[in-house]
MDAnalysis code that builds the backbone (N, CA, C; Angstrom):
import MDAnalysis as mda
import numpy as np

u = mda.Universe.empty(468, n_residues=156, atom_resindex=np.repeat(np.arange(156), 3), trajectory=True)
u.add_TopologyAttr("name", ["N", "CA", "C"] * 156)
u.add_TopologyAttr("resid", np.arange(1, 157))
u.add_TopologyAttr("resname", ["MET", "LYS", "SER", "SER", "ILE", "LYS", "LEU", "PHE", "VAL", "ALA", "ALA", "ALA", "THR", "VAL", "ALA", "LEU", "ILE", "GLY", "ILE", "GLY", "GLY", "ALA", "ALA", "ALA", "GLN", "ASP", "LYS", "GLU", "THR", "VAL", "ILE", "LYS", "ASN", "ARG", "GLU", "ALA", "LEU", "MET", "LYS", "GLY", "GLN", "GLY", "LYS", "ASP", "LEU", "GLY", "SER", "VAL", "LYS", "ALA", "TYR", "ILE", "ASP", "GLY", "LYS", "GLY", "ASP", "GLN", "ALA", "GLN", "ALA", "GLU", "ALA", "GLY", "ALA", "THR", "SER", "LEU", "THR", "GLN", "SER", "ILE", "LYS", "LYS", "ILE", "PRO", "ASP", "ALA", "PHE", "PRO", "PRO", "GLY", "SER", "GLY", "GLY", "PRO", "ASP", "THR", "GLU", "GLY", "LYS", "TYR", "ALA", "THR", "LYS", "PRO", "VAL", "ILE", "TRP", "THR", "ASP", "TRP", "THR", "LYS", "PHE", "VAL", "ASP", "VAL", "GLN", "LYS", "ILE", "ALA", "ALA", "SER", "LYS", "ALA", "GLU", "VAL", "LEU", "LEU", "ALA", "ALA", "VAL", "LYS", "SER", "GLY", "ASN", "LYS", "THR", "THR", "ILE", "GLU", "ALA", "ALA", "PHE", "GLY", "ASP", "LEU", "GLY", "LYS", "ASN", "GLY", "CYS", "GLY", "ALA", "CYS", "HIS", "GLU", "THR", "PHE", "ARG", "GLU", "LYS", "LEU", "LYS", "ASP"])
u.atoms.positions = np.array([
    [55.370, 74.628, 74.478],
    [55.519, 75.243, 75.777],
    [56.752, 74.715, 76.483],
    [56.932, 73.361, 76.437],
    [58.086, 72.773, 77.117],
    [59.386, 73.273, 76.504],
    [59.429, 73.442, 75.191],
    [60.653, 73.910, 74.554],
    [60.942, 75.363, 74.949],
    [59.888, 76.149, 75.168],
    [60.082, 77.528, 75.624],
    [60.694, 77.560, 77.014],
    [60.216, 76.688, 77.881],
    [60.753, 76.604, 79.248],
    [62.210, 76.159, 79.211],
    [62.501, 75.140, 78.400],
    [63.878, 74.655, 78.284],
    [64.787, 75.765, 77.758],
    [64.314, 76.523, 76.771],
    [65.093, 77.616, 76.219],
    [65.333, 78.688, 77.272],
    [64.300, 79.008, 78.046],
    [64.434, 79.994, 79.111],
    [65.449, 79.539, 80.154],
    [65.350, 78.285, 80.588],
    [66.277, 77.743, 81.591],
    [67.706, 77.771, 81.049],
    [67.882, 77.398, 79.802],
    [69.218, 77.411, 79.196],
    [69.768, 78.836, 79.141],
    [68.944, 79.780, 78.736],
    [69.387, 81.175, 78.658],
    [69.725, 81.720, 80.041],
    [68.889, 81.384, 81.023],
    [69.133, 81.838, 82.384],
    [70.436, 81.247, 82.925],
    [70.682, 79.993, 82.635],
    [71.913, 79.335, 83.083],
    [73.132, 80.013, 82.479],
    [73.094, 80.285, 81.197],
    [74.209, 80.960, 80.528],
    [74.408, 82.347, 81.130],
    [73.326, 83.058, 81.390],
    [73.433, 84.393, 81.982],
    [74.062, 84.332, 83.367],
    [73.652, 83.368, 84.180],
    [74.213, 83.237, 85.520],
    [75.687, 82.860, 85.480],
    [76.060, 82.013, 84.570],
    [77.471, 81.661, 84.425],
    [78.269, 82.905, 84.037],
    [77.719, 83.688, 83.145],
    [78.378, 84.934, 82.737],
    [78.522, 85.893, 83.898],
    [77.475, 86.007, 84.718],
    [77.527, 86.886, 85.881],
    [78.565, 86.378, 86.872],
    [78.598, 85.081, 87.085],
    [79.584, 84.498, 87.992],
    [80.995, 84.776, 87.519],
    [81.236, 84.668, 86.233],
    [82.550, 84.971, 85.677],
    [82.896, 86.433, 85.852],
    [81.896, 87.296, 85.664],
    [82.128, 88.731, 85.853],
    [82.424, 89.032, 87.307],
    [81.707, 88.361, 88.214],
    [81.945, 88.585, 89.644],
    [83.354, 88.145, 90.013],
    [83.801, 87.009, 89.478],
    [85.162, 86.540, 89.751],
    [86.176, 87.547, 89.208],
    [85.926, 88.053, 88.023],
    [86.817, 89.055, 87.442],
    [86.812, 90.310, 88.296],
    [85.659, 90.737, 88.741],
    [85.569, 91.924, 89.571],
    [86.344, 91.723, 90.874],
    [86.228, 90.552, 91.489],
    [86.951, 90.265, 92.723],
    [88.453, 90.326, 92.477],
    [88.878, 89.743, 91.375],
    [90.303, 89.776, 91.025],
    [90.770, 91.217, 90.848],
    [89.967, 92.021, 90.183],
    [90.306, 93.430, 89.989],
    [90.343, 94.165, 91.321],
    [89.378, 93.896, 92.183],
    [89.339, 94.527, 93.502],
    [90.606, 94.185, 94.284],
    [91.003, 92.935, 94.263],
    [92.202, 92.514, 94.997],
    [93.443, 93.196, 94.422],
    [93.554, 93.255, 93.112],
    [94.703, 93.921, 92.488],
    [94.727, 95.411, 92.825],
    [93.565, 96.050, 92.804],
    [93.494, 97.471, 93.151],
    [93.847, 97.693, 94.617],
    [93.391, 96.788, 95.477],
    [93.698, 96.871, 96.904],
    [95.213, 96.741, 97.118],
    [95.819, 95.785, 96.433],
    [97.266, 95.613, 96.533],
    [98.001, 96.861, 96.056],
    [97.533, 97.448, 94.981],
    [98.166, 98.663, 94.463],
    [98.061, 99.799, 95.482],
    [96.919, 99.901, 96.135],
    [96.729, 100.916, 97.169],
    [97.735, 100.706, 98.301],
    [97.853, 99.470, 98.764],
    [98.758, 99.165, 99.871],
    [100.228, 99.355, 99.472],
    [100.578, 98.970, 98.263],
    [101.955, 99.163, 97.796],
    [102.271, 100.650, 97.671],
    [101.290, 101.426, 97.265],
    [101.470, 102.876, 97.214],
    [101.715, 103.450, 98.598],
    [100.993, 102.918, 99.576],
    [101.205, 103.369, 100.948],
    [102.610, 103.003, 101.422],
    [103.071, 101.820, 101.039],
    [104.434, 101.424, 101.382],
    [105.464, 102.369, 100.769],
    [105.223, 102.775, 99.541],
    [106.121, 103.720, 98.864],
    [106.097, 105.073, 99.577],
    [104.904, 105.507, 99.964],
    [104.781, 106.773, 100.690],
    [105.534, 106.722, 102.015],
    [105.369, 105.617, 102.731],
    [106.095, 105.451, 103.987],
    [107.604, 105.404, 103.735],
    [107.997, 104.810, 102.631],
    [109.409, 104.744, 102.270],
    [110.027, 106.118, 102.071],
    [109.259, 107.040, 101.510],
    [109.792, 108.398, 101.308],
    [109.991, 109.105, 102.649],
    [109.124, 108.832, 103.606],
    [109.293, 109.411, 104.941],
    [110.497, 108.768, 105.629],
    [110.605, 107.469, 105.527],
    [111.729, 106.747, 106.138],
    [113.051, 107.216, 105.540],
    [113.076, 107.439, 104.239],
    [114.295, 107.928, 103.590],
    [114.708, 109.276, 104.172],
    [113.754, 110.144, 104.433],
    [114.059, 111.441, 105.033],
    [114.600, 111.267, 106.450],
    [113.968, 110.406, 107.226],
    [114.433, 110.143, 108.592],
    [115.886, 109.659, 108.560],
    [116.195, 108.793, 107.602],
    [117.525, 108.196, 107.493],
    [118.542, 109.084, 106.776],
    [118.128, 110.268, 106.369],
    [119.042, 111.176, 105.683],
    [119.300, 110.807, 104.233],
    [118.419, 110.005, 103.645],
    [118.592, 109.558, 102.258],
    [117.560, 110.184, 101.317],
    [116.722, 111.031, 101.833],
    [115.688, 111.676, 101.032],
    [115.487, 113.089, 101.536],
    [114.735, 113.864, 100.774],
    [114.522, 115.242, 101.231],
    [113.134, 115.424, 101.836],
    [112.986, 116.546, 102.507],
    [111.748, 116.823, 103.227],
    [110.559, 116.962, 102.282],
    [110.770, 117.550, 101.121],
    [109.669, 117.725, 100.167],
    [109.105, 116.372, 99.728],
    [109.990, 115.406, 99.473],
    [109.526, 114.062, 99.094],
    [108.794, 113.401, 100.254],
    [109.322, 113.586, 101.463],
    [108.674, 113.007, 102.641],
    [107.306, 113.626, 102.852],
    [107.205, 114.918, 102.659],
    [105.915, 115.601, 102.826],
    [104.917, 115.146, 101.761],
    [105.390, 114.978, 100.535],
    [104.504, 114.486, 99.470],
    [104.020, 113.075, 99.808],
    [104.915, 112.222, 100.300],
    [104.533, 110.864, 100.682],
    [103.542, 110.857, 101.829],
    [103.803, 111.678, 102.853],
    [102.898, 111.729, 104.007],
    [101.535, 112.289, 103.605],
    [101.533, 113.260, 102.721],
    [100.266, 113.826, 102.237],
    [99.473, 112.763, 101.479],
    [100.150, 112.050, 100.592],
    [99.494, 110.986, 99.832],
    [98.946, 109.911, 100.767],
    [99.713, 109.586, 101.787],
    [99.297, 108.579, 102.756],
    [98.009, 108.989, 103.465],
    [97.902, 110.264, 103.844],
    [96.675, 110.708, 104.526],
    [95.453, 110.536, 103.632],
    [95.644, 110.657, 102.332],
    [94.527, 110.483, 101.393],
    [94.229, 109.012, 101.120],
    [95.268, 108.207, 100.958],
    [95.043, 106.799, 100.600],
    [94.465, 106.002, 101.766],
    [94.812, 106.349, 102.977],
    [94.257, 105.624, 104.128],
    [92.743, 105.812, 104.198],
    [92.258, 106.951, 103.751],
    [90.810, 107.199, 103.737],
    [90.084, 106.250, 102.779],
    [90.809, 105.709, 101.805],
    [90.216, 104.835, 100.784],
    [90.151, 103.369, 101.212],
    [90.737, 103.035, 102.338],
    [90.832, 101.627, 102.736],
    [89.462, 100.940, 102.817],
    [88.457, 101.502, 103.473],
    [87.174, 100.775, 103.526],
    [86.604, 100.460, 102.140],
    [86.764, 101.373, 101.189],
    [86.261, 101.138, 99.839],
    [87.035, 100.028, 99.122],
    [88.248, 99.733, 99.588],
    [89.074, 98.704, 98.963],
    [88.711, 97.292, 99.434],
    [87.766, 97.208, 100.371],
    [87.368, 95.916, 100.932],
    [85.858, 95.707, 100.837],
    [85.304, 95.724, 99.626],
    [83.861, 95.494, 99.510],
    [83.511, 94.060, 99.914],
    [82.292, 93.845, 100.383],
    [81.873, 92.479, 100.727],
    [82.111, 91.526, 99.556],
    [82.587, 90.331, 99.893],
    [82.833, 89.324, 98.872],
    [84.204, 89.406, 98.228],
    [85.062, 90.306, 98.717],
    [86.382, 90.460, 98.095],
    [87.505, 89.847, 98.923],
    [87.148, 88.943, 99.816],
    [88.167, 88.287, 100.623],
    [88.962, 87.292, 99.808],
    [90.052, 86.866, 100.385],
    [90.876, 85.866, 99.725],
    [92.327, 86.255, 99.750],
    [93.163, 85.418, 99.143],
    [94.598, 85.683, 99.157],
    [94.998, 86.775, 98.174],
    [96.161, 87.373, 98.457],
    [96.709, 88.337, 97.507],
    [97.210, 87.587, 96.273],
    [97.634, 88.327, 95.270],
    [98.023, 87.699, 94.008],
    [99.267, 86.831, 94.137],
    [100.080, 87.072, 95.165],
    [101.280, 86.258, 95.380],
    [101.030, 85.100, 96.346],
    [99.850, 85.068, 96.949],
    [99.518, 84.000, 97.875],
    [100.246, 84.079, 99.210],
    [100.751, 85.262, 99.548],
    [101.487, 85.426, 100.807],
    [100.569, 85.804, 101.973],
    [99.536, 86.544, 101.669],
    [98.619, 87.036, 102.695],
    [97.183, 86.849, 102.230],
    [96.283, 86.834, 103.211],
    [94.855, 86.773, 102.889],
    [94.101, 87.671, 103.856],
    [92.978, 88.155, 103.393],
    [92.101, 88.920, 104.266],
    [91.410, 87.953, 105.227],
    [91.213, 88.403, 106.438],
    [90.476, 87.598, 107.409],
    [88.987, 87.958, 107.310],
    [88.107, 86.991, 107.455],
    [86.665, 87.262, 107.368],
    [86.167, 88.275, 108.406],
    [86.917, 88.473, 109.487],
    [86.494, 89.408, 110.526],
    [86.342, 90.833, 109.975],
    [86.998, 91.120, 108.859],
    [86.823, 92.443, 108.240],
    [85.339, 92.708, 108.036],
    [84.624, 91.715, 107.524],
    [83.217, 91.921, 107.180],
    [82.271, 91.529, 108.314],
    [82.703, 90.628, 109.193],
    [81.823, 90.261, 110.306],
    [81.882, 91.286, 111.427],
    [82.958, 92.064, 111.477],
    [83.069, 93.148, 112.462],
    [83.548, 94.414, 111.747],
    [82.736, 94.825, 110.785],
    [83.054, 95.981, 109.948],
    [83.316, 97.224, 110.780],
    [82.558, 97.427, 111.835],
    [82.737, 98.614, 112.673],
    [84.150, 98.661, 113.249],
    [84.633, 97.538, 113.724],
    [86.000, 97.486, 114.261],
    [87.012, 97.787, 113.151],
    [86.795, 97.231, 111.975],
    [87.688, 97.477, 110.843],
    [87.758, 98.972, 110.531],
    [86.619, 99.614, 110.453],
    [86.583, 101.048, 110.157],
    [87.185, 101.856, 111.305],
    [86.963, 101.431, 112.541],
    [87.564, 102.125, 113.687],
    [89.092, 102.085, 113.613],
    [89.643, 100.926, 113.265],
    [91.102, 100.803, 113.145],
    [91.601, 101.666, 111.987],
    [90.861, 101.701, 110.904],
    [91.232, 102.552, 109.764],
    [91.233, 104.023, 110.179],
    [90.265, 104.435, 110.968],
    [90.198, 105.833, 111.423],
    [91.374, 106.171, 112.331],
    [91.774, 105.223, 113.158],
    [92.953, 105.432, 114.011],
    [94.184, 105.614, 113.130],
    [94.337, 104.762, 112.135],
    [95.470, 104.886, 111.215],
    [95.438, 106.236, 110.499],
    [94.260, 106.663, 110.095],
    [94.129, 107.953, 109.405],
    [94.564, 109.101, 110.308],
    [94.168, 109.047, 111.574],
    [94.563, 110.134, 112.488],
    [96.066, 110.107, 112.734],
    [96.659, 108.925, 112.786],
    [98.104, 108.803, 112.987],
    [98.858, 109.281, 111.745],
    [98.289, 109.091, 110.575],
    [98.895, 109.596, 109.344],
    [98.881, 111.124, 109.337],
    [97.821, 111.721, 109.860],
    [97.752, 113.187, 109.967],
    [98.833, 113.708, 110.911],
    [99.045, 112.991, 112.011],
    [100.105, 113.369, 112.962],
    [101.469, 113.255, 112.274],
    [101.658, 112.203, 111.501],
    [102.911, 112.040, 110.770],
    [103.123, 113.188, 109.791],
    [102.089, 113.560, 109.072],
    [102.199, 114.670, 108.127],
    [102.606, 115.952, 108.847],
    [101.974, 116.249, 109.968],
    [102.337, 117.451, 110.738],
    [103.793, 117.383, 111.195],
    [104.215, 116.199, 111.612],
    [105.600, 116.024, 112.053],
    [106.569, 116.265, 110.895],
    [106.247, 115.712, 109.725],
    [107.117, 115.898, 108.559],
    [107.194, 117.374, 108.201],
    [106.071, 118.063, 108.252],
    [106.063, 119.495, 107.948],
    [106.928, 120.272, 108.932],
    [107.020, 119.790, 110.166],
    [107.836, 120.475, 111.174],
    [109.329, 120.329, 110.874],
    [109.699, 119.249, 110.208],
    [111.098, 119.003, 109.903],
    [111.894, 118.413, 111.052],
    [111.266, 118.227, 112.203],
    [111.941, 117.680, 113.382],
    [112.001, 116.160, 113.250],
    [113.190, 115.648, 112.974],
    [113.318, 114.213, 112.694],
    [112.984, 113.346, 113.907],
    [113.216, 113.825, 115.100],
    [112.852, 113.048, 116.287],
    [111.341, 112.890, 116.368],
    [110.634, 113.976, 116.108],
    [109.168, 113.947, 116.112],
    [108.642, 113.083, 114.968],
    [109.276, 113.207, 113.815],
    [108.863, 112.417, 112.652],
    [109.059, 110.933, 112.939],
    [110.210, 110.593, 113.497],
    [110.503, 109.185, 113.785],
    [109.492, 108.603, 114.775],
    [109.112, 109.388, 115.794],
    [108.129, 108.912, 116.777],
    [106.760, 108.711, 116.114],
    [106.347, 109.663, 115.284],
    [105.049, 109.559, 114.599],
    [105.065, 108.412, 113.595],
    [106.184, 108.222, 112.928],
    [106.344, 107.131, 111.960],
    [106.204, 105.783, 112.671],
    [106.875, 105.637, 113.802],
    [106.795, 104.391, 114.566],
    [105.399, 104.134, 115.103],
    [104.730, 105.193, 115.561],
    [103.371, 105.052, 116.093],
    [102.396, 104.618, 114.999],
    [102.504, 105.236, 113.836],
    [101.642, 104.839, 112.713],
    [101.914, 103.389, 112.323],
    [103.186, 103.039, 112.243],
    [103.535, 101.675, 111.858],
    [103.023, 100.632, 112.830],
    [103.156, 100.906, 114.117],
    [102.754, 99.921, 115.130],
    [101.256, 99.959, 115.407],
    [100.722, 101.128, 115.645],
    [99.346, 101.255, 116.128],
    [98.329, 101.621, 115.048],
    [98.807, 101.887, 113.846],
    [97.922, 102.167, 112.717],
    [97.951, 101.005, 111.750],
    [98.966, 100.995, 110.902],
    [99.114, 99.931, 109.894],
    [99.252, 98.561, 110.549],
    [100.115, 98.477, 111.545],
    [100.359, 97.195, 112.204],
    [99.136, 96.644, 112.906],
    [98.381, 97.517, 113.556],
    [97.166, 97.065, 114.260],
    [96.156, 96.492, 113.278],
    [96.057, 97.104, 112.122],
    [95.127, 96.607, 111.104],
    [95.618, 95.268, 110.551],
    [96.874, 95.205, 110.188],
    [97.408, 93.973, 109.621],
    [97.341, 92.820, 110.615],
    [97.636, 93.103, 111.857],
    [97.611, 92.049, 112.880],
    [96.213, 91.468, 113.057],
    [95.226, 92.313, 112.999],
    [93.846, 91.893, 113.243],
    [93.146, 91.365, 111.995],
    [93.429, 91.954, 110.853],
    [92.621, 91.706, 109.664],
    [93.350, 91.036, 108.498],
    [94.615, 90.728, 108.677],
    [95.391, 90.097, 107.592],
    [96.052, 88.839, 108.126],
    [95.981, 87.795, 107.338],
    [96.566, 86.520, 107.717],
    [97.762, 86.221, 106.822],
    [98.885, 85.880, 107.454],
    [100.077, 85.493, 106.698],
    [99.927, 84.027, 106.295],
    [100.074, 83.765, 104.999],
    [99.926, 82.406, 104.488],
    [101.273, 81.705, 104.338],
    [102.270, 82.455, 103.852],
    [103.612, 81.886, 103.679],
    [104.623, 83.018, 103.565],
    [105.891, 82.672, 103.753],
    [106.971, 83.673, 103.645],
    [107.336, 83.948, 102.217],
])
């Protein structure tokens, strides 16, 4: 009987270690996927900025703005509970307030999403003054508001 208990405890320990390793791997994957999402958003914003600066065309800017409206909707899914920590370069980290005040996090994401829609409409209009204003508003009050509240800079 005692050997059965010891065998069970040993098997359970190995299983838990395996689960812990899988959870660590999953967290690493989540962080990498989150970074890819954010870098994609940066690329999308870059295509709009290029159009504003006369270095890109409207079709590319519209494609970027369209992609941005879709990717911003994915932000809450990119931050599952337990996925906090530094980015892969160690420059930034998620703040725990993301999960302790989830409602605020989602509210800020919704604001960013609505500002991305305004940017898309502006890009479709082709009016660079309107596009520049919408671009600045999204950057400051959408992306910037989220980063200021929910992201911590660790080093330059």
